[in-house]
LUMSE-608416 format. One line per field, with one value per residue: residue in one letter; residue number from 1; x, y, z of N, C-alpha, C, CB in turn. Coordinates in Angstrom, 1 decimal, padded with zeros to 4 digits. Glycine has a CB too. Layout:
<rs>
type c(a,...)
seq c(NUM,...)
n.px c(X,...)
n.py c(Y,...)
n.pz c(Z,...)
ca.px c(X,...)
ca.py c(Y,...)
ca.pz c(Z,...)
c.px c(X,...)
c.py c(Y,...)
c.pz c(Z,...)
cb.px c(X,...)
cb.py c(Y,...)
cb.pz c(Z,...)
</rs>
This chain:
<rs>
type c(m,l,p,k,k,l,l,k,y,n,p,q,i,f,a,k,g,k,r,g,l,i,y,t,f,k,k,n,n,k,l,y,a,v,k,i,k,n,p,e,s,k,a,e,n,r,i,q,n,e,i,n,f,l,k,i,l,n,k,y,k,i,g,p,k,i,i,e,f,n,e,g,y,f,y,y,e,f,i,e,g,k,t,l,k,e,f,l,k,v,n,k,n,p,e,k,i,f,g,e,i,i,r,q,c,k,i,l,d,n,l,k,i,n,k,e,e,m,h,k,p,l,k,n,i,i,i,k,n,n,k,v,i,m,l,d,f,e,r,c,h,f,t,a,r,p,k,n,f,n,q,f,k,q,f,l,r,r,t,d,t,n,l,l,q)
seq c(1,2,3,4,5,6,7,8,9,10,11,12,13,14,15,16,17,18,19,20,21,22,23,24,25,26,27,28,29,30,31,32,33,34,35,36,37,38,39,40,41,42,43,44,45,46,47,48,49,50,51,52,53,54,55,56,57,58,59,60,61,62,63,64,65,66,67,68,69,70,71,72,73,74,75,76,77,78,79,80,81,82,83,84,85,86,87,88,89,90,91,92,93,94,95,96,97,98,99,100,101,102,103,104,105,106,107,108,109,110,111,112,113,114,115,116,117,118,119,120,121,122,123,124,125,126,127,128,129,130,131,132,133,134,135,136,137,138,139,140,141,142,143,144,145,146,147,148,149,150,151,152,153,154,155,156,157,158,159,160,161,162,163,164,165)
n.px c(018.6,018.6,017.1,019.1,018.1,016.4,018.0,018.7,016.7,017.3,016.6,015.3,015.7,012.8,011.4,012.2,011.8,011.5,011.7,011.8,012.8,011.8,012.0,011.6,010.9,010.9,009.3,008.6,007.2,005.7,005.3,006.7,007.0,009.4,009.9,012.2,014.1,015.2,018.5,019.5,017.7,016.8,014.8,013.3,012.4,010.3,009.6,009.0,006.8,005.1,004.6,003.3,000.9,-000.1,-000.6,-002.9,-004.6,-004.8,-006.7,-009.0,-009.0,-007.4,-004.7,-001.6,-001.4,000.5,003.0,005.3,007.2,009.8,012.3,013.0,012.1,009.5,007.5,005.3,002.6,003.3,001.7,000.2,-001.0,-002.8,-001.6,-003.5,-003.3,-002.6,-004.9,-006.9,-006.4,-007.3,-009.8,-013.0,-015.1,-014.8,-016.3,-017.1,-014.6,-013.7,-015.6,-014.9,-012.4,-013.1,-014.7,-012.6,-011.1,-012.9,-013.0,-010.3,-010.5,-012.5,-011.0,-009.3,-007.0,-004.5,-003.5,-001.9,-001.5,-003.6,-004.3,-002.8,-003.0,-002.2,-000.1,000.0,-002.1,-003.2,-005.0,-006.4,-008.0,-010.4,-010.3,-009.2,-006.1,-004.5,-001.3,001.8,002.1,003.8,003.9,001.7,-000.3,-001.8,-004.6,-006.8,-008.3,-008.5,-007.8,-008.3,-010.6,-011.4,-009.0,-009.0,-011.3,-010.5,-008.6,-010.3,-011.7,-009.7,-009.1,-011.3,-013.7,-016.4,-017.8,-018.7,-021.1)
n.py c(-003.0,-006.3,-008.9,-011.5,-014.1,-014.3,-014.2,-016.8,-017.3,-016.0,-013.2,-010.8,-007.6,-005.6,-003.2,000.3,002.9,006.2,006.1,003.4,000.0,-002.7,-006.1,-009.3,-012.7,-016.3,-018.7,-021.9,-022.4,-020.1,-016.7,-013.9,-010.5,-008.3,-005.5,-003.0,-000.3,002.2,002.7,005.2,007.0,009.7,009.7,008.7,005.8,005.0,002.4,001.0,002.6,002.0,-000.7,-000.6,000.7,-001.0,-003.2,-002.4,-001.8,-004.2,-005.6,-004.6,-005.6,-004.1,-003.1,-004.8,-008.1,-008.6,-011.0,-011.5,-009.6,-007.4,-005.4,-002.9,-004.3,-005.9,-008.6,-009.8,-011.6,-011.5,-009.4,-010.0,-008.3,-005.6,-002.2,000.7,002.5,000.9,-000.7,001.2,001.9,-000.2,-000.8,000.3,000.8,001.6,001.8,000.1,-000.7,001.9,002.4,000.6,001.5,004.1,003.1,002.0,004.3,005.8,004.2,004.4,007.2,007.2,005.9,007.9,008.0,009.2,008.7,010.0,009.7,009.6,011.3,010.8,008.1,006.2,004.4,003.2,001.5,-001.7,-003.9,-006.9,-009.6,-008.1,-007.0,-004.6,-003.5,-001.5,000.0,001.1,002.5,004.0,006.7,007.2,008.7,009.6,011.8,014.5,015.3,013.6,013.1,011.2,010.4,012.8,013.5,011.4,012.0,014.4,013.4,011.8,013.9,015.2,013.2,013.3,011.7,011.8,010.4,011.3,012.4)
n.pz c(005.8,004.6,006.4,007.8,007.9,005.8,003.6,002.6,000.8,-001.5,-002.2,-004.5,-005.8,-006.3,-006.3,-005.9,-003.7,-002.4,000.4,001.0,000.2,-001.8,-001.9,-003.5,-002.8,-002.9,-001.0,000.2,-002.2,-002.5,-003.4,-001.9,-000.5,000.8,002.8,003.4,004.9,002.7,002.3,001.4,002.3,004.4,006.1,009.2,011.0,009.4,008.3,010.7,011.4,009.3,009.7,012.3,011.6,009.6,011.2,012.6,010.4,009.0,010.4,009.4,006.9,005.2,003.2,002.6,003.9,006.7,007.2,008.7,010.9,012.1,013.8,011.5,009.2,007.2,006.1,003.5,001.7,-001.7,-003.9,-006.8,-009.4,-011.0,-011.1,-010.1,-012.1,-014.4,-014.4,-015.0,-017.5,-019.1,-018.2,-018.6,-017.0,-014.0,-011.7,-009.6,-008.4,-007.7,-005.8,-003.8,-003.1,-002.1,000.1,001.7,002.1,003.7,006.0,006.9,007.4,009.5,011.4,012.1,010.7,008.6,005.3,003.5,000.7,-001.0,-003.0,-005.2,-006.2,-008.1,-008.4,-005.9,-005.3,-005.8,-008.0,-007.8,-009.0,-008.9,-006.4,-004.1,-003.1,-001.0,-000.9,000.7,003.4,004.9,005.5,007.0,009.6,012.7,013.0,013.8,011.7,009.2,005.6,003.6,002.0,000.9,-000.5,-002.4,-003.7,-005.0,-006.7,-008.4,-009.5,-011.0,-012.8,-014.3,-014.3,-013.9,-011.9,-009.4,-009.3)
ca.px c(019.4,017.8,017.3,019.9,017.3,015.8,019.0,018.8,015.7,017.8,015.7,015.6,015.1,011.6,011.1,012.9,011.1,012.2,012.0,011.9,013.1,011.0,012.5,010.7,011.5,010.0,009.4,007.6,006.5,004.9,006.1,006.6,007.7,009.9,010.2,013.2,014.4,016.1,019.6,019.8,016.7,017.1,013.5,013.5,011.3,009.2,009.3,008.3,005.5,004.2,004.3,002.3,-000.4,-000.6,-001.2,-004.2,-005.5,-005.1,-008.0,-010.1,-008.7,-006.8,-003.3,-001.1,-001.4,001.8,003.3,006.3,007.9,010.8,012.8,013.6,011.6,008.3,007.2,003.9,002.5,003.4,000.4,000.3,-002.2,-002.5,-001.6,-004.7,-003.0,-002.8,-006.3,-007.8,-006.1,-008.0,-011.1,-013.7,-016.1,-014.1,-017.1,-017.0,-013.3,-013.6,-016.4,-014.2,-011.4,-013.8,-015.0,-011.4,-010.7,-013.8,-012.6,-009.1,-010.9,-013.1,-010.0,-008.5,-005.6,-004.3,-002.5,-001.1,-001.2,-004.8,-004.5,-002.0,-003.0,-002.1,000.9,000.0,-003.2,-003.1,-006.2,-006.2,-009.3,-011.4,-010.1,-008.4,-005.1,-003.7,000.1,002.6,001.5,004.9,003.7,000.5,-000.2,-003.1,-005.0,-008.1,-009.0,-008.0,-008.2,-008.2,-011.7,-011.3,-007.9,-009.4,-012.3,-009.7,-008.0,-011.3,-012.0,-008.6,-009.2,-012.5,-014.5,-017.9,-018.3,-019.0,-022.5)
ca.py c(-004.2,-007.5,-009.9,-012.7,-015.4,-014.3,-014.3,-018.1,-017.4,-015.3,-012.1,-010.0,-006.2,-005.5,-001.8,001.2,004.1,007.2,005.7,002.0,-000.9,-004.0,-007.4,-010.5,-014.0,-017.5,-019.6,-022.9,-022.2,-018.8,-015.4,-012.9,-009.2,-007.8,-004.1,-002.5,001.1,002.6,003.3,006.5,007.9,010.3,009.5,007.8,005.0,004.8,001.0,000.7,003.3,001.2,-001.9,-000.2,001.1,-002.2,-004.1,-001.9,-001.8,-005.6,-006.0,-004.2,-006.1,-003.0,-003.2,-006.2,-008.8,-008.9,-012.4,-011.4,-008.2,-007.2,-004.1,-002.6,-005.0,-006.7,-009.2,-010.1,-012.3,-010.7,-009.2,-009.9,-007.6,-004.4,-001.0,001.3,003.1,-000.1,-001.1,002.2,001.9,-001.3,-001.0,001.5,000.9,001.3,002.3,-000.9,-000.5,003.2,002.3,-000.1,002.5,005.0,002.4,001.9,005.6,006.1,003.4,005.2,008.5,007.0,005.5,009.1,007.8,009.9,007.9,011.0,009.2,009.3,012.2,010.2,006.6,005.3,003.3,002.6,000.6,-002.9,-004.5,-008.3,-010.3,-007.1,-006.6,-003.4,-003.6,-000.3,-000.1,002.3,003.2,004.5,008.1,007.3,009.3,009.8,013.1,014.7,015.6,012.8,013.6,010.2,010.4,014.1,013.4,010.5,012.8,015.3,012.5,011.5,015.1,015.4,012.2,013.6,010.4,012.0,009.4,011.9,013.0)
ca.pz c(005.5,004.6,007.5,007.4,007.8,004.5,002.5,002.0,-000.2,-002.6,-002.5,-005.6,-005.8,-007.0,-006.4,-005.0,-003.4,-001.7,001.8,001.2,-000.9,-001.8,-002.5,-003.6,-002.6,-002.9,000.2,000.1,-003.5,-002.5,-003.6,-000.8,-000.6,002.1,002.7,004.3,004.6,001.7,003.0,001.0,002.9,005.7,006.9,010.3,011.6,008.4,008.2,011.9,011.3,008.4,010.5,013.3,011.0,009.0,012.2,012.8,009.2,008.6,011.1,008.6,005.6,004.4,003.1,002.5,005.2,007.2,007.6,009.8,011.1,013.1,013.7,010.2,008.0,007.4,004.8,003.2,000.4,-002.8,-004.5,-008.2,-009.9,-011.8,-010.4,-010.4,-013.4,-015.4,-014.4,-015.6,-019.0,-019.8,-017.7,-018.8,-015.9,-012.8,-010.6,-008.4,-007.8,-007.0,-004.6,-002.8,-002.7,-001.2,001.4,002.5,002.6,004.8,007.2,007.4,008.0,010.7,012.4,012.2,010.1,007.3,004.6,002.8,-000.6,-001.8,-004.2,-006.2,-005.9,-009.3,-008.2,-004.6,-005.2,-006.6,-008.2,-008.0,-009.0,-008.6,-005.0,-003.9,-002.0,-000.9,-000.4,001.1,004.6,005.7,005.8,007.8,010.9,013.3,012.9,014.1,010.4,008.0,004.3,002.5,001.2,000.2,-001.5,-003.4,-004.6,-005.8,-007.8,-009.3,-010.3,-011.9,-013.9,-015.1,-014.4,-013.7,-010.9,-008.1,-009.4)
c.px c(018.4,018.1,018.1,019.1,016.6,016.7,019.1,017.7,016.1,016.8,016.2,014.9,013.9,011.3,011.9,012.1,012.0,012.7,012.2,012.3,012.2,011.8,011.5,011.6,010.5,010.4,008.3,006.6,005.6,005.8,005.7,007.4,008.2,010.3,011.2,013.4,015.4,017.3,020.0,018.7,017.1,015.8,013.8,012.3,010.1,008.7,008.5,006.9,004.5,003.7,003.2,001.0,-001.0,-001.2,-002.6,-005.1,-005.7,-006.4,-009.2,-010.0,-008.2,-005.3,-002.9,-001.0,000.1,001.9,004.2,006.9,008.8,011.3,013.5,013.0,010.2,008.1,005.8,003.8,002.5,002.0,000.5,-001.0,-001.8,-002.5,-003.0,-004.5,-003.2,-004.2,-007.2,-007.5,-006.9,-009.4,-011.9,-014.8,-015.6,-014.9,-017.0,-015.7,-013.2,-014.5,-015.7,-013.0,-012.0,-014.2,-013.8,-011.0,-011.6,-013.4,-011.3,-009.6,-011.6,-012.2,-009.1,-007.0,-005.6,-003.2,-001.5,-000.7,-002.4,-005.1,-003.6,-001.9,-002.7,-001.1,000.8,-001.3,-003.0,-004.6,-005.9,-007.6,-010.4,-011.4,-009.1,-007.4,-004.3,-002.3,000.6,001.9,002.6,004.7,002.4,000.7,-001.7,-003.3,-006.4,-009.0,-008.3,-008.6,-008.3,-009.3,-011.6,-010.1,-008.3,-010.4,-011.6,-009.1,-009.1,-011.7,-011.0,-008.6,-010.4,-013.4,-016.0,-018.5,-018.9,-020.4,-023.5)
c.py c(-005.4,-008.4,-011.1,-013.9,-015.5,-014.4,-015.7,-018.3,-016.6,-014.1,-011.2,-008.6,-006.2,-004.0,-001.0,002.5,005.1,006.8,004.2,001.2,-002.2,-005.0,-008.4,-011.7,-015.1,-018.3,-020.6,-022.7,-021.0,-017.7,-014.4,-011.6,-008.9,-006.3,-003.7,-001.0,001.2,003.3,004.7,007.5,008.4,010.2,008.5,007.1,004.8,003.3,000.6,001.4,002.5,-000.1,-001.6,000.0,-000.2,-003.2,-003.7,-002.1,-003.3,-006.1,-005.6,-004.6,-005.0,-003.2,-004.6,-006.8,-009.1,-010.3,-012.3,-010.0,-008.3,-005.8,-003.9,-003.3,-005.6,-007.4,-009.7,-010.9,-011.2,-010.6,-009.0,-009.4,-006.5,-003.2,-000.3,002.0,002.1,-000.6,-000.1,002.3,000.9,-001.5,000.3,001.7,000.6,001.6,001.3,-000.7,000.8,003.2,001.6,000.8,003.5,004.4,002.4,003.2,006.1,005.4,004.1,006.5,008.3,006.6,006.7,008.9,008.5,009.1,008.8,010.6,009.2,010.3,011.8,008.7,005.6,004.2,002.6,001.8,-000.4,-003.5,-006.0,-009.0,-009.4,-006.8,-005.5,-003.7,-002.3,-000.7,001.2,003.0,003.8,005.9,008.3,008.0,009.5,011.3,013.3,014.9,014.8,013.2,012.5,010.3,011.7,014.1,012.5,011.2,013.7,014.6,012.2,012.7,015.4,014.4,012.3,012.3,010.6,011.0,010.0,012.5,012.2)
c.pz c(005.6,005.8,007.0,007.1,006.5,003.3,001.8,000.9,-001.4,-003.0,-003.7,-005.5,-006.8,-007.3,-005.5,-004.9,-002.7,-000.3,002.0,000.0,-000.7,-002.5,-002.5,-003.4,-002.6,-001.6,000.1,-001.1,-003.5,-002.7,-002.5,-001.2,000.7,001.9,003.8,004.0,003.5,002.4,002.6,001.6,004.2,006.7,008.0,010.7,010.6,008.3,009.5,011.9,010.4,009.0,011.5,012.7,010.3,010.0,012.5,011.6,008.7,009.3,010.3,007.1,004.7,004.4,002.9,003.8,005.6,007.7,008.8,009.8,012.2,012.9,012.3,009.0,008.3,006.0,004.8,001.9,-000.7,-003.5,-006.0,-008.7,-010.7,-010.9,-010.8,-011.8,-014.5,-015.5,-015.2,-017.1,-019.7,-019.3,-017.8,-017.8,-014.6,-011.5,-009.4,-007.7,-007.1,-005.8,-003.5,-002.2,-001.7,000.1,002.3,003.0,003.8,006.1,007.8,008.0,009.3,011.8,012.7,011.7,008.7,006.5,003.8,001.3,-001.6,-003.0,-005.4,-006.1,-007.0,-009.1,-006.8,-004.3,-006.2,-006.7,-008.6,-007.9,-008.5,-007.1,-005.0,-002.8,-002.0,-000.3,000.1,002.2,005.5,006.2,006.7,009.1,011.4,013.2,013.2,012.8,009.3,006.7,003.2,001.6,000.3,-000.9,-002.6,-004.4,-005.5,-007.0,-008.8,-010.2,-011.4,-013.1,-014.7,-015.3,-014.4,-012.7,-009.6,-008.2,-008.8)
cb.px c(020.6,018.0,016.0,021.0,016.4,015.0,020.4,018.6,014.4,018.0,015.5,015.2,016.2,010.4,009.6,014.3,009.8,011.4,010.9,010.5,014.7,009.6,013.8,010.0,012.4,010.2,009.4,006.7,005.8,004.1,005.8,007.1,006.8,011.2,008.8,014.6,015.0,015.4,020.9,019.7,015.4,017.5,012.3,014.0,010.8,009.6,010.6,009.1,005.7,004.9,005.5,002.8,-000.3,000.5,-000.3,-004.2,-004.8,-003.8,-008.1,-010.2,-009.9,-007.2,-002.6,000.3,-002.2,002.1,004.0,007.4,006.9,011.9,013.8,014.9,012.6,007.1,008.2,003.0,001.1,004.5,-000.4,000.6,-003.1,-003.6,-000.4,-005.0,-001.7,-001.9,-006.8,-007.5,-004.6,-007.2,-011.1,-014.3,-017.3,-012.9,-018.5,-017.2,-012.2,-014.0,-017.7,-013.6,-010.7,-015.0,-015.6,-010.3,-010.9,-015.3,-012.3,-008.2,-011.9,-014.2,-009.2,-008.4,-005.4,-004.0,-003.2,000.2,-000.5,-005.9,-004.1,-000.6,-004.4,-001.7,002.3,000.1,-004.6,-002.1,-007.1,-005.2,-009.3,-012.9,-009.6,-009.2,-004.2,-004.4,000.9,002.9,000.7,006.2,003.7,-000.1,000.5,-003.3,-004.6,-008.2,-009.0,-008.1,-007.3,-008.2,-013.1,-011.0,-006.6,-009.9,-013.3,-008.6,-007.4,-012.5,-012.2,-007.3,-009.1,-012.1,-014.1,-018.6,-017.2,-018.0,-022.8)
cb.py c(-004.3,-008.2,-010.3,-013.0,-015.6,-013.1,-014.0,-019.2,-016.9,-016.2,-011.2,-010.7,-005.1,-006.1,-001.5,001.5,003.8,008.5,006.2,001.4,-001.3,-003.8,-007.9,-010.6,-014.0,-018.4,-018.8,-023.0,-023.4,-018.7,-014.9,-013.5,-008.1,-008.7,-003.3,-003.3,001.7,003.5,002.4,006.6,007.1,011.8,009.1,008.5,005.7,005.3,000.1,001.2,004.7,001.0,-002.5,001.0,002.2,-002.9,-004.1,-000.4,-001.0,-006.4,-005.3,-002.6,-006.8,-001.6,-002.6,-006.2,-010.1,-007.9,-013.2,-012.5,-007.1,-008.2,-003.8,-002.9,-006.0,-005.8,-010.3,-008.8,-013.1,-011.2,-007.9,-011.3,-007.2,-004.2,-000.1,002.4,003.7,-001.3,-001.2,003.6,001.7,-002.7,-001.4,001.5,-000.1,002.0,002.5,-002.3,-000.6,004.3,001.7,-001.4,003.2,005.5,000.9,001.2,006.6,005.8,002.0,005.5,009.2,005.9,004.3,009.5,006.2,011.4,006.9,011.1,007.8,009.2,013.6,010.9,006.2,006.2,003.8,003.8,001.4,-003.9,-003.8,-008.9,-011.6,-007.6,-007.8,-002.2,-004.8,000.7,-000.6,003.2,002.1,004.4,009.0,005.9,010.6,009.3,013.7,016.0,017.1,011.3,014.8,008.8,010.3,015.3,012.9,009.2,013.5,015.9,011.2,011.0,016.3,015.4,010.8,014.2,009.5,011.9,008.4,012.9,013.3)
cb.pz c(006.4,003.3,008.2,008.5,009.0,004.3,003.0,003.1,000.4,-003.8,-001.2,-007.0,-006.2,-006.3,-006.2,-005.6,-002.6,-001.5,002.7,001.7,-000.9,-002.5,-001.7,-005.0,-001.3,-004.2,001.6,001.4,-003.8,-001.1,-005.0,000.5,-001.2,002.6,002.9,004.1,005.9,000.6,002.8,-000.6,003.0,005.6,006.0,011.5,012.9,007.0,008.1,013.1,010.8,007.1,011.2,014.1,010.0,008.2,013.5,013.1,008.1,009.0,012.5,008.7,005.0,004.9,004.2,001.8,005.2,008.3,006.4,009.6,011.3,013.1,014.8,010.3,007.5,007.7,004.5,003.1,000.4,-003.8,-003.9,-008.9,-008.8,-012.9,-010.7,-009.4,-013.4,-015.0,-013.0,-014.9,-019.3,-019.6,-016.2,-020.3,-016.3,-012.7,-011.0,-008.9,-008.8,-008.0,-004.9,-003.4,-003.9,-001.9,001.1,001.7,001.4,004.4,006.8,006.2,007.1,010.6,011.8,013.7,010.0,007.4,003.5,003.5,-000.6,-000.9,-003.8,-006.3,-005.4,-010.5,-008.3,-003.6,-005.4,-006.1,-009.3,-006.9,-008.1,-009.0,-004.2,-003.7,-002.1,000.1,-001.6,000.0,005.4,004.9,004.6,008.1,010.9,014.7,011.6,015.0,010.2,008.2,003.9,003.2,002.0,001.1,-000.8,-002.9,-003.7,-004.9,-007.2,-008.5,-009.4,-011.2,-013.3,-016.5,-013.3,-015.0,-010.6,-007.7,-010.8)
</rs>
């Protein structure tokens, strides 16, 4: 459920996922996104899990920067950019972007955090001004053997980019 204090900004539904809903709203002429639990989801504590991991990852400039959070929601500056899928359709030289994604994956791996999404990153990575912003950390967990870098390599192999040689 949307926090009452944000209702005065007239939030509009932006995206609906399996476990979360994203609304956008304007405050002081800035666009923000708020994420709440999808009431149809049976998954428990996913929003709190995402908040916990973003608090860690924001220190490494990974993920959207949280502006405010509380039980059941968080909001951040809305990131206007292209999804990785949109970016790849128009950019024939994505090596620099892929390098930044790999750098972030290695940081996640070094922190022993598994994102669980790097084998299908087309919608969960936004490119804005040649900067990479990973989204959707609700499934993150700590593990002795994280697989972010390996999952992203699998994605690159499937997309036949020849960038791993």
